[in-house]
C-alpha positions as CSV (number, residue, x, y, z in Angstrom):
1,L,-54.3,-48.8,-46.7
2,I,-53.9,-45.0,-46.8
3,T,-50.2,-45.3,-47.5
4,K,-50.9,-47.9,-50.3
5,G,-52.7,-45.3,-52.3
6,V,-56.3,-46.5,-52.2
7,K,-58.8,-44.1,-53.7
8,V,-61.9,-45.1,-51.7
9,L,-61.9,-46.4,-48.1
10,I,-65.0,-48.3,-46.7
11,I,-65.0,-48.2,-42.9
12,C,-67.3,-50.3,-40.7
13,P,-66.8,-48.6,-37.3
14,Q,-67.2,-50.5,-34.1
15,D,-67.2,-47.2,-32.2
16,G,-68.6,-44.4,-34.3
17,A,-66.7,-41.7,-32.5
18,A,-63.4,-43.5,-32.3
19,A,-63.3,-44.1,-36.1
20,A,-63.3,-40.3,-36.8
21,A,-59.5,-40.1,-36.6
22,A,-59.1,-42.8,-39.3
23,A,-61.7,-41.1,-41.5
24,E,-60.0,-37.7,-41.1
25,A,-56.6,-39.2,-42.0
26,A,-58.1,-40.7,-45.1
27,K,-59.7,-37.4,-46.1
28,E,-56.5,-35.5,-45.7
29,A,-54.9,-38.0,-48.1
30,G,-57.6,-37.3,-50.7
31,I,-59.4,-40.6,-50.2
32,K,-63.2,-40.9,-50.4
33,V,-64.6,-42.3,-47.2
34,I,-67.7,-44.5,-47.0
35,S,-69.1,-45.3,-43.6
36,Y,-70.6,-48.8,-43.7
37,D,-73.6,-49.7,-41.6
38,R,-72.7,-47.6,-38.6
39,L,-72.1,-43.8,-39.0
40,I,-68.7,-42.4,-38.1
41,L,-69.5,-39.5,-35.7
42,N,-68.0,-36.1,-34.9
43,T,-66.3,-35.5,-38.2
44,D,-67.0,-34.0,-41.7
45,A,-64.6,-36.5,-43.3
46,V,-67.4,-39.0,-44.3
47,D,-68.3,-38.7,-48.0
48,Y,-71.1,-41.3,-48.1
49,Y,-73.0,-43.5,-45.7
50,V,-74.4,-46.9,-46.6
51,T,-76.8,-48.3,-44.1
52,F,-80.1,-49.8,-43.5
53,D,-82.8,-47.4,-42.5
54,S,-82.2,-47.7,-38.8
55,V,-85.2,-45.5,-37.9
56,A,-87.4,-47.8,-40.1
57,V,-86.0,-50.8,-38.3
58,G,-87.0,-49.4,-34.9
59,A,-90.4,-48.4,-36.3
60,A,-91.0,-52.0,-37.6
61,Q,-90.2,-53.3,-34.1
62,G,-92.5,-50.9,-32.5
63,Q,-95.3,-51.5,-35.0
64,Y,-95.1,-55.2,-34.4
65,L,-95.7,-54.7,-30.7
66,V,-98.6,-52.3,-31.4
67,D,-100.2,-54.7,-33.9
68,K,-100.1,-57.6,-31.3
69,A,-101.5,-55.5,-28.4
70,T,-105.2,-55.5,-27.4
71,G,-106.9,-53.6,-24.7
72,T,-105.1,-51.3,-22.2
73,G,-102.5,-51.6,-19.5
74,N,-100.2,-54.0,-21.4
75,P,-96.8,-54.2,-19.6
76,L,-94.0,-52.8,-21.8
77,Y,-90.3,-53.5,-21.2
78,L,-87.9,-51.4,-23.2
79,Y,-84.3,-52.4,-24.0
80,A,-81.7,-50.7,-26.3
81,G,-78.3,-51.2,-27.8
82,A,-75.0,-49.5,-26.8
83,S,-75.0,-45.8,-26.2
84,S,-71.7,-45.6,-28.0
85,D,-73.5,-46.7,-31.2
86,N,-75.4,-44.1,-33.2
87,N,-77.6,-46.8,-34.6
88,A,-78.9,-47.6,-31.1
89,F,-80.3,-44.1,-30.9
90,L,-81.9,-44.4,-34.4
91,F,-83.5,-47.7,-33.6
92,F,-84.9,-46.3,-30.4
93,Q,-86.1,-43.2,-32.1
94,G,-88.0,-45.2,-34.7
95,A,-89.6,-47.5,-32.1
96,W,-90.5,-44.6,-29.8
97,A,-92.3,-42.7,-32.6
98,V,-94.6,-45.7,-33.0
99,L,-94.9,-46.8,-29.4
100,Q,-95.3,-43.4,-27.7
101,P,-98.9,-42.7,-28.9
102,K,-99.9,-46.1,-27.6
103,I,-98.1,-45.4,-24.3
104,A,-99.9,-42.1,-24.0
105,D,-103.3,-43.6,-24.6
106,G,-102.8,-46.4,-22.1
107,T,-102.4,-49.3,-24.4
108,F,-98.9,-49.9,-23.0
109,V,-97.5,-49.2,-19.5
110,I,-93.7,-48.9,-19.2
111,K,-92.4,-51.1,-16.5
112,N,-88.6,-50.8,-16.4
113,S,-87.5,-47.2,-17.0
114,D,-88.2,-44.2,-14.8
115,E,-86.7,-42.0,-17.4
116,A,-89.0,-43.3,-20.1
117,I,-92.0,-42.9,-17.8
118,A,-91.0,-39.3,-17.2
119,L,-91.0,-38.7,-20.9
120,Q,-93.9,-40.8,-22.0
121,D,-96.1,-37.9,-23.0
122,K,-93.4,-36.5,-25.4
123,A,-93.7,-37.6,-29.0
124,E,-90.2,-36.5,-30.1
125,L,-87.2,-37.0,-27.8
126,T,-83.9,-35.1,-28.0
127,R,-80.7,-37.1,-28.2
128,D,-80.0,-36.3,-24.5
129,E,-83.5,-37.5,-23.5
130,M,-83.0,-40.7,-25.4
131,G,-79.6,-41.0,-23.8
132,K,-81.1,-40.9,-20.4
133,I,-83.5,-43.7,-21.3
134,L,-80.7,-45.7,-22.9
135,G,-78.7,-45.3,-19.7
136,Q,-81.3,-47.4,-17.9
137,V,-82.1,-50.0,-20.6
138,T,-78.9,-50.5,-22.5
139,T,-77.8,-54.0,-23.3
140,N,-74.5,-52.9,-24.8
141,W,-75.4,-55.3,-27.6
142,D,-74.3,-58.1,-25.2
143,F,-76.2,-61.3,-24.5
144,N,-75.2,-61.6,-20.9
145,T,-75.7,-58.0,-20.1
146,A,-79.2,-58.2,-21.7
147,K,-80.1,-61.4,-19.7
148,N,-78.8,-59.9,-16.4
149,L,-80.8,-56.7,-17.0
150,A,-84.0,-58.6,-17.9
151,E,-83.6,-60.8,-14.8
152,S,-83.0,-57.7,-12.6
153,N,-86.1,-56.0,-14.1
154,L,-88.2,-59.1,-13.4
155,T,-86.9,-59.5,-9.9
156,K,-88.0,-55.9,-9.1
157,A,-91.4,-56.2,-10.9
158,T,-94.5,-57.4,-9.2
159,A,-96.8,-60.1,-10.6
160,A,-99.1,-57.4,-11.8
161,D,-96.2,-55.9,-13.9
162,K,-95.9,-59.2,-15.8
163,G,-98.7,-61.3,-17.3
164,N,-98.9,-60.8,-21.0
165,V,-95.8,-58.8,-21.7
166,F,-94.5,-56.8,-24.6
167,I,-90.8,-56.4,-25.0
168,L,-88.8,-54.0,-27.3
169,A,-85.5,-55.8,-27.7
170,P,-82.9,-54.1,-30.0
171,N,-81.4,-57.1,-31.9
172,D,-81.5,-60.8,-32.1
173,G,-78.8,-61.7,-29.6
174,T,-80.4,-59.6,-26.9
175,A,-83.8,-60.8,-27.9
176,R,-82.9,-64.4,-27.2
177,A,-81.3,-63.5,-23.9
178,I,-84.3,-61.5,-22.8
179,A,-86.7,-64.2,-24.1
180,D,-84.8,-66.8,-22.0
181,A,-85.2,-64.6,-18.9
182,F,-88.9,-63.8,-19.4
183,G,-89.7,-67.4,-20.6
184,T,-88.6,-68.8,-17.2
185,D,-90.5,-66.4,-15.0
186,T,-93.7,-68.1,-13.8
187,D,-95.6,-64.8,-13.5
188,V,-95.1,-64.2,-17.3
189,A,-98.1,-65.7,-19.1
190,S,-96.8,-64.8,-22.5
191,Y,-94.5,-62.4,-24.2
192,I,-94.0,-60.7,-27.5
193,V,-90.4,-59.8,-28.2
194,T,-88.8,-58.0,-31.1
195,G,-85.4,-58.5,-32.7
196,Q,-83.3,-57.7,-35.8
197,D,-80.6,-59.2,-38.0
198,A,-82.2,-62.6,-38.8
199,E,-79.5,-64.6,-37.1
200,I,-79.7,-68.3,-37.5
201,A,-80.3,-68.9,-33.8
202,S,-83.1,-66.3,-33.7
203,V,-84.8,-67.6,-36.9
204,Q,-84.9,-71.0,-35.1
205,Y,-86.3,-69.2,-32.0
206,I,-89.0,-67.7,-34.2
207,I,-89.8,-71.2,-35.7
208,D,-90.0,-72.6,-32.1
209,G,-92.2,-69.7,-30.9
210,K,-89.6,-68.3,-28.5
211,Q,-88.9,-65.1,-30.4
212,S,-91.8,-63.2,-32.0
213,M,-90.1,-61.4,-34.9
214,T,-86.9,-60.2,-36.4
215,V,-86.1,-57.4,-38.9
216,L,-84.2,-58.8,-41.9
217,K,-81.4,-56.5,-43.0
218,D,-80.1,-58.4,-46.1
219,V,-76.4,-57.7,-46.0
220,R,-76.2,-58.7,-49.7
221,T,-78.1,-55.5,-50.5
222,L,-75.9,-53.4,-48.2
223,V,-72.7,-54.8,-49.7
224,A,-74.0,-54.2,-53.2
225,D,-74.9,-50.6,-52.3
226,A,-71.4,-50.0,-50.8
227,I,-69.7,-51.4,-53.9
228,S,-71.9,-49.3,-56.1
229,A,-71.0,-46.2,-54.1
230,A,-67.3,-47.0,-54.3
231,Q,-67.5,-47.5,-58.1
232,A,-69.3,-44.2,-58.5
233,F,-66.5,-42.4,-56.6
234,L,-63.8,-44.2,-58.6
235,G,-65.6,-43.2,-61.8
236,G,-65.7,-39.6,-60.8
237,T,-69.4,-39.4,-60.1
238,T,-71.5,-39.1,-57.0
239,P,-73.6,-42.0,-55.7
240,P,-77.3,-41.5,-55.3
241,E,-78.7,-40.3,-52.0
242,T,-82.2,-40.6,-50.6
243,T,-81.6,-39.2,-47.1
244,T,-78.7,-37.6,-45.2
245,Y,-78.2,-38.7,-41.6
246,N,-76.0,-35.6,-41.7
247,N,-74.1,-37.2,-44.6
248,P,-75.2,-38.2,-48.2
249,A,-76.8,-41.7,-47.6
250,K,-78.8,-44.4,-49.3
251,P,-80.6,-46.6,-46.7
252,S,-81.3,-50.2,-47.8
253,V,-84.7,-51.8,-47.4
254,V,-85.6,-54.0,-44.4
255,V,-88.2,-56.8,-44.0
256,T,-90.3,-57.8,-40.9
257,V,-90.1,-61.6,-40.4
258,D,-92.2,-63.7,-38.1
259,Q,-93.7,-67.3,-38.2
260,D,-96.1,-66.3,-41.0
261,N,-93.4,-65.5,-43.5
262,V,-90.2,-66.9,-42.1
263,K,-89.8,-69.6,-44.9
264,A,-90.4,-67.2,-47.7
265,A,-88.3,-64.3,-46.3
266,I,-85.4,-66.4,-45.0
267,V,-85.1,-69.7,-46.9
268,D,-86.9,-69.2,-50.2
269,S,-85.0,-65.9,-50.7
270,G,-81.7,-67.7,-50.3
271,Y,-80.7,-65.8,-47.2
272,W,-80.1,-68.9,-45.1
273,P,-80.3,-72.6,-46.3
274,A,-83.2,-74.7,-44.9
275,D,-80.8,-77.2,-43.4
276,N,-79.9,-74.7,-40.7
277,F,-83.3,-75.1,-39.2
278,T,-85.7,-77.7,-37.7
279,G,-89.5,-77.6,-37.7
280,L,-89.7,-75.3,-40.7
281,K,-93.0,-75.4,-42.4
């Protein structure tokens, strides 16, 4: 694309650090670089970043758990995305900001991370501190990794560490995997599990009561924002920014979805057709 003379390059990096070389090559050729969804790391070659507010996504997940919790001593299991993905840190940052006060006051008790327990009285974590926690609870965004980790956590846990459980799962694929593991443990009386992405399979899990919530990140909005940014650069202007993430950026809005609003948020909005689901009310 660089040799073909493009003026704007939109990159959706699988690995935020590995994509830096491509961004720098584009910048050297005078091409504007837009990082899409995930931030390209360790480079100043990114001109603009379109994303969902990843911190807000994590905060929505954490808030859902807080809103569903009563009393004290509620078992809390933490899971996260891949440590190679900057978004995994942002999701965890947002969730931790909401959960930490409720961990500190005894509403929740962390059950699967010694590193998180050691830091539970700290409201704001450094990236290195988050990295230590992620090292213990990473799912690598992989269904099987998530399920194996959840099963390992449950094997090590006592019956007292289970009961009515609260689970921070980073996305829908891992949420289903973790839900499957917790759902088959006879010592787990109930569980609340988070997710994100509003995948068809997870929307069905929500309808069926097997996943508690998801965070809808409507890709139609993100695509429109990316196109608008590219058009602005092509027209010689600068796209609007509302935050930085170390780059000019415009986070798109996110929506919490559970059984109460799943039809309105997912079907009535046109995000997924109703015929993808059974039992929808």
